N, C-alpha and C positions, 0 to 999 in steps of 0.2 A: 648718597649711599655708595659705598665701595662696591665695585663689580669686578669679579675675577673669573677667568675662564678655567675650566677643569676638564680633564679627559673623561671620556664616557665610562671607562671602567670604574673610576673613583666616584663619578657622579652617581652611577647606579648603586654602588656600595653604600654611599651616604644616604640616599633615599630609602634603601632597604633597612637602614639602621645598623648595618654591619660595621661601618666606618664612622667614627665620631670626630676625627681630626683631619685637617688638610695642612699640607706643608708648603712653604715657600722659602726659597733660598735667601740667605742673609746677604742682601745687596742693598746699595743706596736707593735703588728704585723702590724697593719695598719699605725701607726705613721711612722714606718720605710719605708714601701712600698710607701706611699703617698709622703713622703719627698724625696725619691729617684726619684720618677716620676717628682716632681717639679724641682729637680736638673737637670734632663735630659732636661727639657724644658728651663731652665734658668741656664746656666753654672756659672753665678755669684752668685747663690743662696748660702746664708751663714748660714741659721738656722740649729742648731743641731737637732738631733732627739728629744731630750727632750724639745726644744723650739718650735718645729713645731706645735704641737697641739694648743698652745696658739696663735701662729701667725695666724693659719687657722681660729681661732675663731674671729679674728678681721678684717682680710683682706682676700677676696677670693683668693685662690691660683690657678694659672693656672697650671694644671698637664698634659696638652696636650691631645693627643688622647688615649683613653682607649678602649681595646677590651673586650666586654662582651660576655660570652659563656653560653649557656644553656646546661650544662653537661661537662663531663671531657674527652670524647672520641675525637680523632683527627678530626672526621667529625661532631662534635656537632655544631648546628646552632649558629651563632654569628653575632654581629654587632659592628661597631665602633662608637664612639661618642667623640666629643671634650668636655672636662670637666673642670670645675672650682670646687674647693673644699672649703667648709666652714664647720663650726661646729655649730650645733644648733638642735632644735627639728624638727623632721620630721612630715609628715602628716599621721595620722592614716589610712586613706583610701589607702595609698601607702605602708603600712606595718610597720610604726613606732609605738612604744609603747608611749602613751601620757606621757609627763613629762620626757622623756628620751632624752639625747643629743646623737647625732650621727655625724660621718663624713657625710656630704651631698655632693654628686656628682651632680652638676647641669649640665645637658647635653644639648648640642646644636649640630646641624649638624649630627643627627643620620642617619647612613646608613648601609645597609647590607654589609657584607664582602663576 
């Protein structure tokens, strides 16, 4: 299961239901992590790391359940969310810089762990 850290402000907004997306920069680090999560969800997945970002920009990718943690300690608060991934511009009120493209994790079924 993919685990991502998240700031407290966004963590609380997601748990309250106010925020339904989380953003990550378009970097090779995330290209690889998100592609691997998609492969775990779908064993027949064939996109290479270099193709993955372009594919995510055209079709939402199901990356399964993601664990979001508010901190790095073993007892940090966390929640689970079923996520689909796309590429696009995020909402400034949810932390995105206008005019910047991100990986967008669209969350459903958010639950405390």
